All heavy atoms as an XYZ file, in Angstrom:
909
protein
N      10.216     11.362      7.615
C      10.911     10.211      7.059
C      12.013      9.793      8.018
O      12.768     10.611      8.508
C      11.472     10.609      5.690
C      12.183      9.498      4.978
S      10.943      8.306      4.441
C      11.937      7.287      3.415
N      12.124      8.522      8.295
C      13.084      8.061      9.289
C      14.355      7.470      8.681
O      15.160      6.879      9.380
C      12.419      7.045     10.220
C      11.905      5.812      9.481
O      12.253      5.624      8.307
O      11.166      5.032     10.094
N      14.557      7.612      7.388
C      15.772      7.128      6.751
C      15.716      5.698      6.259
O      16.624      5.248      5.576
N      14.672      4.963      6.621
C      14.554      3.586      6.138
C      14.051      3.592      4.701
O      13.281      4.453      4.309
C      13.577      2.781      7.009
C      14.038      2.627      8.446
C      13.119      1.744      9.255
N      11.792      2.347      9.356
C      10.693      1.678      9.671
N      10.736      0.385      9.909
N       9.542      2.287      9.750
N      14.508      2.615      3.931
C      14.049      2.482      2.553
C      12.564      2.136      2.546
O      12.112      1.265      3.290
C      14.850      1.408      1.835
N      11.813      2.815      1.704
C      10.378      2.554      1.587
C      10.138      1.458      0.551
O      10.760      1.443     -0.513
C       9.609      3.821      1.191
O      10.123      4.326     -0.045
C       9.722      4.887      2.273
N       9.251      0.551      0.911
C       8.889     -0.559      0.028
C       7.371     -0.602     -0.057
O       6.692     -0.682      0.966
C       9.422     -1.908      0.556
C       9.024     -3.036     -0.380
C      10.932     -1.872      0.738
N       6.848     -0.526     -1.265
C       5.404     -0.619     -1.482
C       5.087     -2.003     -2.027
O       5.649     -2.419     -3.038
C       4.934      0.449     -2.474
C       3.456      0.412     -2.848
C       2.576      0.646     -1.619
C       3.159      1.447     -3.929
N       4.200     -2.711     -1.333
C       3.757     -4.035     -1.762
C       2.383     -3.876     -2.400
O       1.422     -3.508     -1.733
C       3.679     -5.020     -0.569
C       3.172     -6.379     -1.035
C       5.021     -5.131      0.130
N       2.303     -4.132     -3.699
C       1.039     -4.040     -4.428
C       0.602     -5.453     -4.790
O       1.153     -6.070     -5.692
C       1.202     -3.188     -5.679
N      -0.360     -5.963     -4.033
C      -0.815     -7.340     -4.224
C      -2.292     -7.384     -3.876
O      -2.701     -6.893     -2.824
C      -0.016     -8.277     -3.320
C      -0.187     -9.742     -3.672
O      -1.293    -10.139     -4.098
O       0.773    -10.499     -3.503
N      -3.108     -7.975     -4.752
C      -4.548     -8.036     -4.497
C      -4.912     -9.090     -3.460
O      -6.027     -9.090     -2.955
C      -5.334     -8.239     -5.791
C      -4.916     -9.486     -6.546
O      -3.846    -10.051     -6.259
O      -5.664     -9.894     -7.462
N      -3.981     -9.959     -3.108
C      -4.208    -10.961     -2.070
C      -3.859    -10.325     -0.726
O      -2.686    -10.126     -0.403
C      -3.330    -12.187     -2.331
C      -3.510    -13.282     -1.304
O      -3.752    -12.980     -0.110
O      -3.387    -14.461     -1.684
N      -4.900     -9.990      0.070
C      -4.698     -9.268      1.323
C      -3.789    -10.018      2.288
O      -2.940     -9.402      2.939
C      -6.047     -8.980      1.988
N      -3.954    -11.331      2.406
C      -3.114    -12.097      3.323
C      -1.649    -12.037      2.910
O      -0.765    -11.811      3.738
C      -3.572    -13.561      3.396
C      -4.927    -13.713      4.054
O      -5.319    -12.835      4.862
O      -5.615    -14.719      3.776
N      -1.390    -12.222      1.627
C      -0.019    -12.164      1.103
C       0.573    -10.775      1.315
O       1.704    -10.620      1.752
C      -0.017    -12.521     -0.389
C       1.335    -12.427     -1.046
C       2.188    -13.650     -0.816
O       1.723    -14.690     -0.390
N       3.461    -13.521     -1.087
N      -0.211     -9.762      1.000
C       0.242     -8.372      1.125
C       0.587     -8.035      2.573
O       1.667     -7.505      2.857
C      -0.844     -7.431      0.597
C      -0.485     -5.974      0.631
C      -1.584     -5.098      0.027
N      -2.823     -5.137      0.796
C      -3.955     -5.698      0.379
N      -4.035     -6.253     -0.810
N      -5.035     -5.668      1.133
N      -0.308     -8.376      3.495
C      -0.079     -8.066      4.905
C       1.123     -8.820      5.458
O       1.901     -8.266      6.245
C      -1.340     -8.371      5.713
C      -2.467     -7.404      5.401
C      -3.812     -7.847      5.965
O      -3.847     -8.781      6.796
O      -4.821     -7.248      5.575
N       1.299    -10.064      5.051
C       2.445    -10.842      5.490
C       3.751    -10.214      4.990
O       4.715    -10.060      5.748
C       2.334    -12.290      5.005
C       3.505    -13.202      5.361
C       3.675    -13.316      6.868
C       3.317    -14.574      4.720
N       3.792     -9.846      3.721
C       5.001     -9.229      3.172
C       5.308     -7.897      3.854
O       6.472     -7.601      4.157
C       4.869     -9.039      1.661
C       4.942    -10.317      0.833
C       4.632    -10.022     -0.634
C       6.297    -10.988      0.974
N       4.289     -7.094      4.113
C       4.497     -5.819      4.809
C       5.081     -6.078      6.199
O       6.053     -5.418      6.614
C       3.180     -5.008      4.887
C       3.292     -3.867      5.881
C       2.805     -4.480      3.503
N       4.538     -7.037      6.911
C       5.034     -7.357      8.255
C       6.487     -7.846      8.200
O       7.331     -7.406      8.982
C       4.146     -8.423      8.894
C       4.568     -8.801     10.297
C       3.643     -9.839     10.914
O       2.444     -9.846     10.598
O       4.141    -10.645     11.712
N       6.777     -8.754      7.284
C       8.125     -9.312      7.184
C       9.145     -8.259      6.755
O      10.264     -8.215      7.286
C       8.133    -10.491      6.212
C       7.358    -11.719      6.680
C       7.198    -12.714      5.535
C       8.035    -12.370      7.877
N       8.794     -7.416      5.809
C       9.707     -6.365      5.374
C       9.958     -5.355      6.495
O      11.079     -4.864      6.657
C       9.164     -5.670      4.131
C       9.234     -6.509      2.850
C       8.273     -5.969      1.797
C      10.659     -6.563      2.322
N       8.936     -5.063      7.285
C       9.117     -4.189      8.436
C      10.098     -4.784      9.436
O      10.937     -4.081     10.001
N      10.007     -6.099      9.624
C      10.933     -6.795     10.511
C      12.362     -6.788     10.024
O      13.306     -6.960     10.801
N      12.545     -6.565      8.722
C      13.891     -6.501      8.134
C      14.454     -5.078      8.144
O      15.534     -4.842      7.621
C      13.870     -7.040      6.701
C      13.724     -8.534      6.621
C      14.938     -9.271      7.178
O      16.069     -9.020      6.720
O      14.735    -10.100      8.087
N      13.698     -4.137      8.685
C      14.206     -2.777      8.801
C      13.756     -1.812      7.726
O      14.205     -0.670      7.682
N      12.853     -2.252      6.857
C      12.329     -1.366      5.822
C      11.090     -0.637      6.340
O      10.537     -0.995      7.381
C      11.968     -2.165      4.558
C      13.167     -2.848      3.948
C      13.335     -4.222      4.078
C      14.134     -2.127      3.268
C      14.447     -4.851      3.533
C      15.243     -2.751      2.724
C      15.391     -4.110      2.857
O      16.499     -4.725      2.320
N      10.646      0.367      5.602
C       9.407      1.082      5.905
C       8.387      0.658      4.849
O       8.245      1.311      3.814
C       9.637      2.591      5.872
N       7.694     -0.475      5.084
C       6.780     -0.997      4.067
C       5.358     -0.465      4.213
O       4.929     -0.052      5.284
C       6.804     -2.501      4.340
C       6.970     -2.578      5.825
C       7.848     -1.391      6.201
N       4.653     -0.488      3.087
C       3.218     -0.220      3.073
C       2.631     -1.106      1.988
O       3.359     -1.670      1.178
C       2.934      1.257      2.807
O       3.480      1.649      1.566
N       1.315     -1.224      1.989
C       0.684     -2.103      1.019
C      -0.555     -1.499      0.414
O      -1.232     -0.681      1.040
N      -0.825     -1.904     -0.834
C      -2.051     -1.522     -1.526
C      -2.611     -2.771     -2.200
O      -1.862     -3.680     -2.556
C      -1.827     -0.403     -2.571
C      -1.400      0.890     -1.895
C      -0.819     -0.810     -3.630
N      -3.938     -2.791     -2.380
C      -4.569     -3.990     -2.896
C      -5.356     -3.836     -4.177
O      -5.966     -4.788     -4.641
N      -5.323     -2.649     -4.781
C      -6.084     -2.454     -6.019
C      -5.301     -1.566     -6.965
O      -4.444     -0.783     -6.533
C      -7.433     -1.801     -5.712
O      -7.239     -0.454     -5.315
N      -5.598     -1.656     -8.261
C      -4.918     -0.776     -9.216
C      -5.115      0.709     -8.891
O      -4.185      1.496     -9.018
C      -5.552     -1.148    -10.553
C      -5.957     -2.577    -10.389
C      -6.425     -2.666     -8.951
N      -6.305      1.075     -8.452
C      -6.553      2.476     -8.100
C      -5.692      2.943     -6.940
O      -5.120      4.038     -6.975
N      -5.588      2.106     -5.912
C      -4.751      2.452     -4.760
C      -3.280      2.507     -5.159
O      -2.523      3.342     -4.662
C      -4.967      1.442     -3.636
N      -2.872      1.630     -6.068
C      -1.495      1.657     -6.561
C      -1.214      2.965     -7.288
O      -0.177      3.599     -7.063
C      -1.234      0.459     -7.477
C       0.127      0.420     -8.172
C       1.270      0.439     -7.166
C       0.213     -0.815     -9.067
N      -2.135      3.387     -8.143
C      -1.948      4.644     -8.859
C      -1.810      5.814     -7.890
O      -0.955      6.686     -8.072
C      -3.104      4.887     -9.831
C      -3.108      3.990    -11.073
C      -4.409      4.163    -11.839
C      -1.914      4.275    -11.957
N      -2.626      5.831     -6.842
C      -2.528      6.892     -5.827
C      -1.188      6.843     -5.121
O      -0.541      7.867     -4.908
C      -3.654      6.756     -4.804
C      -4.997      7.216     -5.294
C      -6.059      7.110     -4.211
O      -5.727      7.258     -3.014
O      -7.223      6.867     -4.572
N      -0.753      5.637     -4.724
C       0.499      5.479     -3.977
C       1.705      5.889     -4.815
O       2.706      6.369     -4.272
C       0.646      4.041     -3.497
N       1.628      5.711     -6.128
C       2.762      6.043     -6.988
C       2.965      7.545     -7.154
O       3.957      7.979     -7.734
C       2.611      5.366     -8.349
C       2.774      3.850     -8.339
C       2.533      3.276     -9.723
C       4.143      3.434     -7.799
N       2.043      8.339     -6.606
C       2.237      9.792     -6.611
C       3.485     10.160     -5.806
O       4.145     11.150     -6.091
C       1.010     10.495     -6.056
N       3.804      9.356     -4.801
C       5.047      9.478     -4.028
C       5.750      8.140     -4.127
O       5.585      7.276     -3.250
C       4.747      9.793     -2.559
O       4.089     11.019     -2.454
N       6.521      7.921     -5.194
C       7.083      6.595     -5.455
C       7.949      6.073     -4.310
O       8.717      6.827     -3.714
C       7.930      6.802     -6.715
C       7.392      8.023     -7.356
C       6.900      8.885     -6.229
N       7.815      4.786     -4.002
C       8.646      4.171     -2.965
C      10.062      3.939     -3.497
O      10.314      4.071     -4.701
C       7.935      2.837     -2.718
C       7.363      2.500     -4.067
C       6.922      3.826     -4.641
N      10.960      3.557     -2.612
C      12.315      3.213     -3.033
C      12.315      1.929     -3.857
O      13.115      1.788     -4.782
C      13.237      3.070     -1.819
C      13.430      4.408     -1.114
O      13.684      5.415     -1.802
O      13.318      4.445      0.124
N      11.428      0.994     -3.496
C      11.261     -0.258     -4.238
C       9.775     -0.585     -4.282
O       9.075     -0.440     -3.283
C      12.011     -1.444     -3.581
C      11.748     -2.748     -4.325
C      13.501     -1.185     -3.504
N       9.320     -1.049     -5.438
C       7.934     -1.494     -5.604
C       7.917     -2.994     -5.811
O       8.589     -3.499     -6.706
C       7.298     -0.800     -6.812
C       5.919     -1.290     -7.244
C       4.885     -1.094     -6.137
C       5.477     -0.583     -8.519
N       7.187     -3.718     -4.962
C       6.935     -5.152     -5.140
C       5.557     -5.259     -5.749
O       4.562     -4.852     -5.142
C       6.966     -5.892     -3.805
C       8.327     -6.360     -3.308
C       9.262     -5.210     -3.076
C       8.169     -7.201     -2.067
N       5.479     -5.811     -6.943
C       4.251     -5.761     -7.722
C       3.794     -7.145     -8.119
O       4.513     -7.867     -8.810
C       4.521     -4.914     -8.977
C       3.395     -4.728     -9.965
C       2.264     -3.915     -9.337
C       3.913     -4.022    -11.197
N       2.603     -7.515     -7.683
C       1.990     -8.752     -8.122
C       1.388     -8.504     -9.498
O       0.723     -7.494     -9.719
C       0.901     -9.172     -7.135
C       0.241    -10.460     -7.544
O       0.794    -11.529     -7.266
O      -0.834    -10.393     -8.169
N       1.610     -9.399    -10.436
C       1.137     -9.192    -11.808
C      -0.363     -9.005    -11.914
O      -0.833     -8.264    -12.761
C       1.556    -10.365    -12.694
C       3.013    -10.405    -13.097
C       3.302    -11.661    -13.901
C       3.374     -9.185    -13.917
N      -1.133     -9.662    -11.068
C      -2.593     -9.563    -11.182
C      -3.092     -8.153    -10.911
O      -4.121     -7.758    -11.417
C      -3.273    -10.553    -10.239
C      -2.959    -11.970    -10.572
N      -3.394    -12.575    -11.723
C      -2.210    -12.891     -9.923
C      -2.950    -13.819    -11.765
N      -2.224    -14.030    -10.691
N      -2.346     -7.394    -10.121
C      -2.772     -6.042     -9.800
C      -2.292     -5.010    -10.798
O      -2.511     -3.823    -10.609
N      -1.617     -5.443    -11.858
C      -0.998     -4.480    -12.768
C      -1.430     -4.671    -14.209
O      -0.703     -4.344    -15.125
C       0.510     -4.613    -12.664
N      -2.624     -5.175    -14.399
C      -3.044     -5.516    -15.751
C      -3.718     -4.368    -16.493
O      -4.028     -4.499    -17.666
C      -3.977     -6.728    -15.714
O      -5.081     -6.445    -14.888
N      -3.937     -3.262    -15.847
C      -4.631     -2.171    -16.537
C      -3.633     -1.290    -17.291
O      -2.503     -1.092    -16.850
C      -5.421     -1.325    -15.540
O      -4.579     -0.413    -14.877
N      -4.062     -0.745    -18.415
C      -3.190      0.161    -19.172
C      -2.754      1.380    -18.362
O      -1.640      1.859    -18.509
C      -4.049      0.581    -20.366
C      -5.058     -0.506    -20.515
C      -5.312     -1.019    -19.120
N      -3.645      1.867    -17.476
C      -3.292      3.027    -16.645
C      -2.113      2.715    -15.737
O      -1.196      3.514    -15.591
C      -4.481      3.451    -15.780
C      -5.612      4.081    -16.528
C      -6.791      4.285    -15.606
O      -7.428      3.283    -15.241
O      -7.038      5.440    -15.249
N      -2.152      1.541    -15.101
C      -1.064      1.141    -14.204
C       0.219      0.958    -15.006
O       1.286      1.428    -14.612
C      -1.421     -0.133    -13.421
C      -0.218     -0.668    -12.664
C      -2.576      0.142    -12.461
N       0.126      0.285    -16.141
C       1.313      0.073    -16.968
C       1.922      1.409    -17.401
O       3.138      1.574    -17.390
C       0.973     -0.789    -18.179
C       0.682     -2.224    -17.808
C       0.267     -3.075    -19.005
O       0.450     -2.635    -20.155
O      -0.229     -4.182    -18.770
N       1.090      2.371    -17.773
C       1.588      3.678    -18.191
C       2.280      4.388    -17.036
O       3.355      4.984    -17.208
C       0.448      4.535    -18.738
N       1.693      4.327    -15.846
C       2.298      4.998    -14.688
C       3.627      4.339    -14.329
O       4.598      5.014    -14.019
C       1.342      4.956    -13.499
C       1.880      5.617    -12.246
C       2.059      7.134    -12.353
N       0.817      7.818    -12.566
C       0.027      8.263    -11.599
N       0.353      8.101    -10.340
N      -1.094      8.873    -11.904
N       3.670      3.018    -14.393
C       4.916      2.324    -14.092
C       5.980      2.666    -15.131
O       7.146      2.859    -14.792
C       4.697      0.817    -14.036
C       3.872      0.340    -12.850
C       3.552     -1.139    -12.986
C       4.577      0.618    -11.543
N       5.565      2.769    -16.380
C       6.509      3.157    -17.424
C       7.053      4.554    -17.188
O       8.223      4.825    -17.453
N       6.230      5.441    -16.639
C       6.662      6.804    -16.358
C       7.674      6.856    -15.222
O       8.455      7.795    -15.130
C       5.447      7.678    -16.025
N       7.671      5.847    -14.357
C       8.669      5.803    -13.290
C      10.068      5.648    -13.883
O      11.048      6.044    -13.270
C       8.407      4.635    -12.337
C       7.319      4.790    -11.302
C       7.175      3.518    -10.493
C       7.584      5.971    -10.397
N      10.105      5.052    -15.076
C      11.383      4.878    -15.749
C      12.355      4.107    -14.883
O      11.989      3.151    -14.212
N      13.578      4.522    -14.871
C      14.610      3.847    -14.093
C      14.791      4.517    -12.733
O      15.746      4.248    -12.041
C      15.938      3.868    -14.853
C      15.879      3.274    -16.240
C      15.311      1.888    -16.317
N      16.086      0.945    -15.565
C      15.693     -0.290    -15.291
N      14.535     -0.726    -15.710
N      16.450     -1.096    -14.585
N      13.869      5.400    -12.353
C      14.020      6.104    -11.080
C      13.784      5.204     -9.882
O      14.351      5.439     -8.828
C      13.060      7.295    -11.012
C      13.360      8.355    -12.053
C      12.423      9.532    -11.934
N      11.029      9.103    -11.985
C      10.066      9.604    -11.225
N      10.321     10.540    -10.358
N       8.835      9.172    -11.340
N      12.934      4.226    -10.007
C      12.603      3.349     -8.888
C      12.597      1.909     -9.357
O      11.982      1.594    -10.382
C      11.217      3.682     -8.325
C      11.070      5.077     -7.780
C      11.853      5.219     -6.478
N      11.528      6.430     -5.776
C      12.222      7.559     -5.845
N      13.268      7.633     -6.617
N      11.868      8.614     -5.147
N      13.238      1.019     -8.604
C      13.227     -0.392     -9.006
C      11.860     -1.038     -8.792
O      11.157     -0.737     -7.828
C      14.276     -1.045     -8.114
C      14.801     -0.007     -7.214
C      14.103      1.281     -7.486
N      11.512     -1.922     -9.713
C      10.264     -2.674     -9.648
C      10.609     -4.160     -9.603
O      11.316     -4.665    -10.466
C       9.369     -2.391    -10.874
C       8.116     -3.265    -10.845
C       9.002     -0.914    -10.936
N      10.102     -4.841     -8.572
C      10.246     -6.288     -8.423
C       8.882     -6.903     -8.657
O       7.942     -6.651     -7.902
C      10.763     -6.637     -7.030
C      10.759     -8.105     -6.618
C      11.543     -8.967     -7.591
C      11.291     -8.263     -5.201
N       8.746     -7.674     -9.724
C       7.476     -8.311    -10.048
C       7.403     -9.662     -9.350
O       8.342    -10.462     -9.417
C       7.314     -8.478    -11.577
C       6.117     -9.348    -11.910
C       7.176     -7.119    -12.245
N       6.286     -9.902     -8.669
C       6.006    -11.176     -8.009
C       5.013    -11.912     -8.897
O       3.868    -11.504     -9.015
C       5.416    -10.937     -6.616
C       6.217     -9.997     -5.715
C       5.471     -9.761     -4.407
C       7.612    -10.544     -5.461
N       5.475    -12.962     -9.546
C       4.668    -13.642    -10.561
C       4.178    -14.985    -10.060
O       4.884    -15.694     -9.347
C       5.491    -13.841    -11.830
N       2.956    -15.322    -10.439
C       2.411    -16.634    -10.096
C       1.770    -17.237    -11.328
O       1.314    -16.526    -12.219
C       1.377    -16.521     -8.974
O       0.328    -15.674     -9.357
N       1.744    -18.559    -11.359
C       1.096    -19.246    -12.468
C       1.903    -19.166    -13.743
O       3.069    -18.796    -13.758
N       1.231    -19.491    -14.825
C       1.872    -19.537    -16.139
C       1.689    -18.198    -16.831
O       0.692    -17.953    -17.487
C       1.281    -20.661    -16.978
N       2.629    -17.298    -16.624
C       2.604    -16.010    -17.306
C       3.854    -15.902    -18.153
O       4.860    -16.554    -17.891
C       2.541    -14.824    -16.309
C       1.266    -14.856    -15.508
C       3.748    -14.807    -15.402
N       3.782    -15.079    -19.166
C       4.943    -14.829    -20.004
C       5.792    -13.785    -19.288
O       5.581    -12.578    -19.433
C       4.479    -14.325    -21.373
C       5.636    -14.118    -22.330
O       6.789    -14.036    -21.872
O       5.378    -14.041    -23.539
N       6.741    -14.261    -18.462
C       7.507    -13.356    -17.618
C       8.275    -12.301    -18.406
O       8.232    -11.131    -18.038
C       8.450    -14.143    -16.711
C       7.755    -14.994    -15.653
C       8.781    -15.737    -14.817
C       6.878    -14.153    -14.763
N       8.969    -12.646    -19.478
C       9.684    -11.578    -20.187
C       8.744    -10.496    -20.722
O       9.019     -9.311    -20.587
C      10.391    -12.321    -21.328
C      10.532    -13.726    -20.837
C       9.298    -13.973    -19.996
N       7.609    -10.905    -21.298
C       6.667     -9.926    -21.851
C       6.065     -9.060    -20.757
O       6.080     -7.835    -20.828
C       5.551    -10.628    -22.620
C       4.494     -9.662    -23.131
C       3.245    -10.361    -23.628
O       3.336    -11.534    -24.044
O       2.189     -9.733    -23.591
N       5.517     -9.694    -19.714
C       4.899     -8.939    -18.624
C       5.926     -8.092    -17.898
O       5.670     -6.936    -17.566
C       4.198     -9.879    -17.639
C       2.876    -10.353    -18.106
N       2.738    -11.313    -19.068
C       1.622     -9.998    -17.746
C       1.461    -11.544    -19.282
N       0.764    -10.752    -18.501
N       7.075     -8.665    -17.623
C       8.112     -7.927    -16.922
C       8.554     -6.699    -17.687
O       8.722     -5.619    -17.115
N       8.712     -6.814    -18.986
C       9.125     -5.682    -19.812
C       8.050     -4.594    -19.824
O       8.351     -3.407    -19.711
C       9.431     -6.141    -21.230
N       6.791     -4.989    -19.949
C       5.703     -4.006    -19.965
C       5.616     -3.236    -18.659
O       5.224     -2.074    -18.640
C       4.360     -4.708    -20.212
C       4.013     -4.832    -21.656
C       2.525     -5.092    -21.902
N       1.745     -5.529    -20.801
C       1.133     -6.720    -20.712
N       1.242     -7.592    -21.681
N       0.418     -7.027    -19.670
N       5.956     -3.901    -17.565
C       5.844     -3.285    -16.247
C       7.154     -2.642    -15.795
O       7.234     -2.140    -14.689
C       5.389     -4.330    -15.221
C       4.028     -4.956    -15.516
C       3.748     -6.093    -14.562
C       2.931     -3.905    -15.434
N       8.154     -2.664    -16.623
C       9.430     -2.054    -16.253
C      10.143     -2.806    -15.152
O      10.830     -2.207    -14.330
N       9.985     -4.118    -15.115
C      10.566     -4.920    -14.034
C      12.086     -4.913    -14.078
O      12.688     -5.096    -15.132
C      10.056     -6.352    -14.111
N      12.673     -4.714    -12.911
C      14.114     -4.839    -12.745
C      14.468     -6.255    -12.319
O      15.598     -6.689    -12.496
C      14.599     -3.845    -11.697
C      14.368     -2.415    -12.157
O      15.136     -1.951    -13.009
O      13.406     -1.782    -11.686
N      13.497     -6.941    -11.733
C      13.683     -8.320    -11.285
C      12.317     -8.978    -11.204
O      11.294     -8.301    -11.054
C      14.372     -8.365     -9.919
N      12.308    -10.297    -11.305
C      11.078    -11.084    -11.211
C      11.326    -12.244    -10.268
O      12.337    -12.931    -10.372
C      10.646    -11.629    -12.592
C       9.404    -12.502    -12.464
C      10.402    -10.498    -13.578
N      10.414    -12.448     -9.325
C      10.431    -13.635     -8.478
C       9.179    -14.439     -8.770
O       8.069    -13.901     -8.752
C      10.451    -13.267     -6.988
C      11.740    -12.672     -6.431
C      11.578    -12.381     -4.942
C      12.920    -13.592     -6.664
N       9.369    -15.715     -9.040
C       8.247    -16.615     -9.302
C       7.732    -17.150     -7.971
O       8.514    -17.626     -7.148
C       8.703    -17.776    -10.206
C       7.604    -18.731    -10.585
C       6.612    -18.139    -11.584
O       6.990    -17.446    -12.504
N       5.345    -18.430    -11.395
N       6.424    -17.032     -7.734
C       5.812    -17.591     -6.529
C       5.729    -19.102     -6.655
O       5.454    -19.591     -7.753
C       4.402    -17.013     -6.328
C       4.373    -15.549     -6.006
C       2.920    -15.092     -5.855
C       2.816    -13.616     -5.576
N       1.414    -13.191     -5.419
N       5.939    -19.855     -5.614
C       6.375    -19.408     -4.290
C       7.874    -19.136     -4.279
O       8.644    -19.833     -4.915
C       6.026    -20.587     -3.390
C       6.140    -21.785     -4.277
C       5.728    -21.311     -5.652
N       8.271    -18.115     -3.554
C       9.684    -17.769     -3.427
C      10.048    -17.816     -1.945
O       9.195    -17.734     -1.070
C       9.979    -16.385     -4.005
C       9.024    -15.317     -3.535
C       9.176    -14.707     -2.299
C       7.960    -14.945     -4.321
C       8.286    -13.746     -1.872
C       7.055    -13.975     -3.912
C       7.221    -13.378     -2.667
N      11.325    -17.965     -1.673
C      11.806    -17.991     -0.298
C      12.042    -16.588      0.224
O      12.325    -15.661     -0.545
N      11.918    -16.424      1.530
C      12.126    -15.106      2.128
C      13.555    -14.619      1.928
O      13.773    -13.438      1.675
C      11.783    -15.136      3.619
C      10.304    -15.321      3.935
C      10.081    -15.363      5.433
C       9.479    -14.211      3.299
N      14.526    -15.522      2.034
C      15.910    -15.120      1.809
C      16.082    -14.564      0.402
O      16.775    -13.571      0.196
C      16.870    -16.296      2.028
C      16.986    -16.688      3.495
O      16.647    -15.852      4.365
O      17.428    -17.817      3.764
N      15.441    -15.204     -0.573
C      15.511    -14.751     -1.958
C      14.851    -13.373     -2.105
O      15.382    -12.482     -2.776
C      14.829    -15.775     -2.861
C      14.896    -15.462     -4.325
C      14.199    -16.508     -5.184
O      13.398    -17.322     -4.670
O      14.455    -16.496     -6.395
N      13.718    -13.172     -1.458
C      13.027    -11.886     -1.510
C      13.892    -10.781     -0.908
O      14.111     -9.739     -1.534
C      11.693    -11.963     -0.765
C      10.964    -10.634     -0.576
C      10.496    -10.069     -1.907
C       9.804    -10.793      0.384
N      14.382    -11.009      0.303
C      15.172     -9.975      0.978
C      16.457     -9.670      0.213
O      16.858     -8.510      0.096
C      15.491    -10.386      2.410
C      14.274    -10.570      3.277
C      14.248    -11.542      4.253
C      13.144     -9.783      3.121
C      13.139    -11.727      5.057
C      12.021     -9.953      3.921
C      12.022    -10.927      4.898
N      17.113    -10.702     -0.310
C      18.342    -10.494     -1.085
C      18.054     -9.679     -2.347
O      18.842     -8.799     -2.720
C      18.985    -11.832     -1.444
N      16.935     -9.943     -2.992
C      16.587     -9.214     -4.212
C      16.281     -7.755     -3.907
O      16.727     -6.857     -4.629
C      15.398     -9.891     -4.925
O      15.733    -11.250     -5.191
C      15.068     -9.183     -6.234
N      15.557     -7.497     -2.835
C      15.259     -6.111     -2.446
C      16.560     -5.371     -2.137
O      16.773     -4.242     -2.602
C      14.279     -6.064     -1.249
C      14.174     -4.645     -0.684
C      12.904     -6.571     -1.662
N      17.465     -5.998     -1.370
C      18.754     -5.362     -1.067
C      19.537     -5.072     -2.344
O      20.113     -3.995     -2.503
C      19.591     -6.238     -0.133
C      19.141     -6.202      1.314
C      20.141     -6.848      2.234
N      20.427     -8.232      1.897
C      19.751     -9.282      2.361
N      18.738     -9.103      3.195
N      20.089    -10.500      2.011
N      19.537     -6.032     -3.259
C      20.261     -5.868     -4.522
C      19.689     -4.701     -5.330
O      20.437     -3.897     -5.892
C      20.196     -7.159     -5.330
C      20.848     -7.068     -6.678
C      20.647     -8.344     -7.489
O      20.021     -9.295     -7.044
N      21.178     -8.360     -8.689
N      18.383     -4.597     -5.392
C      17.751     -3.506     -6.139
C      18.077     -2.149     -5.527
O      18.343     -1.175     -6.235
C      16.242     -3.715     -6.216
C      15.782     -4.874     -7.093
C      14.284     -5.106     -6.918
C      16.136     -4.626     -8.548
N      18.071     -2.090     -4.203
C      18.402     -0.821     -3.535
C      19.860     -0.450     -3.763
O      20.177      0.706     -4.004
C      18.106     -0.920     -2.037
C      16.629     -0.847     -1.669
C      16.420     -1.258     -0.225
C      16.087      0.547     -1.927
N      20.751     -1.430     -3.680
C      22.175     -1.167     -3.921
C      22.405     -0.682     -5.339
O      23.178      0.237     -5.563
C      23.005     -2.432     -3.679
C      23.567     -2.495     -2.302
C      24.560     -3.622     -2.188
N      24.072     -4.493     -1.134
C      23.633     -5.719     -1.281
N      23.642     -6.302     -2.445
N      23.193     -6.402     -0.257
N      21.747     -1.314     -6.284
C      21.930     -0.926     -7.689
C      21.445      0.495     -7.933
O      21.982      1.210     -8.771
C      21.176     -1.902     -8.607
N      20.465      0.906     -7.174
C      19.888      2.234     -7.367
C      20.693      3.327     -6.672
O      20.903      4.399     -7.202
C      18.452      2.247     -6.829
C      17.770      3.579     -6.953
C      16.347      3.520     -6.432
N      15.846      4.857     -6.340
C      15.815      5.553     -5.215
N      16.225      5.042     -4.097
N      15.353      6.785     -5.210
N      21.151      3.053     -5.451
C      21.740      4.134     -4.655
C      23.078      3.793     -4.019
O      23.594      4.583     -3.257
C      20.787      4.542     -3.517
O      20.576      3.399     -2.679
C      19.472      5.040     -4.045
N      23.619      2.632     -4.281
C      24.841      2.228     -3.607
C      24.514      1.396     -2.392
O      23.351      1.123     -2.100
N      25.523      0.976     -1.623
C      25.301      0.102     -0.464
C      24.326      0.706      0.535
O      24.367      1.895      0.809
C      26.700     -0.056      0.143
C      27.630      0.240     -0.982
C      26.928      1.255     -1.847
N      23.456     -0.156      1.067
C      22.445      0.264      2.036
C      22.701     -0.402      3.371
O      22.963     -1.594      3.438
C      21.046     -0.176      1.580
C      20.585      0.455      0.297
C      20.292      1.907      0.480
O      19.591      2.278      1.405
N      20.822      2.737     -0.383
N      22.628      0.336      4.467
C      22.706     -0.318      5.775
C      21.404     -1.053      6.044
O      20.332     -0.491      5.887
C      22.879      0.852      6.748
C      22.316      2.041      6.035
C      22.492      1.773      4.562
N      21.510     -2.315      6.364
C      20.303     -3.109      6.670
C      20.550     -3.890      7.924
O      21.603     -4.346      8.210
C      19.928     -4.056      5.523
C      18.720     -4.902      5.898
C      19.652     -3.282      4.277
């Protein structure tokens, strides 16, 4: 481990996922990505410092249960698109924050920093 905050991007859209991983890496984080509920469940065996979660990849009861088990130990940022009931979905997924797509990169990076600060105090970025 190199001391950088780990960020897991769980998004079934490969282009979106790869872009976010690249951009987060450029901001000094240690990002990785998964594209299916099964891969997300495997990745959560070693929870990241922050989870960026696309709602479409989190619709299974197994994923919801695993996210609920994370409790308040790890922040979850839900990336929402379309007409979804954000309060309902966000609550089921244990969301600490929700960004509606399309969102700006400044908004994304600021939200990730805020979530990390709330969890562990100020972070060098």
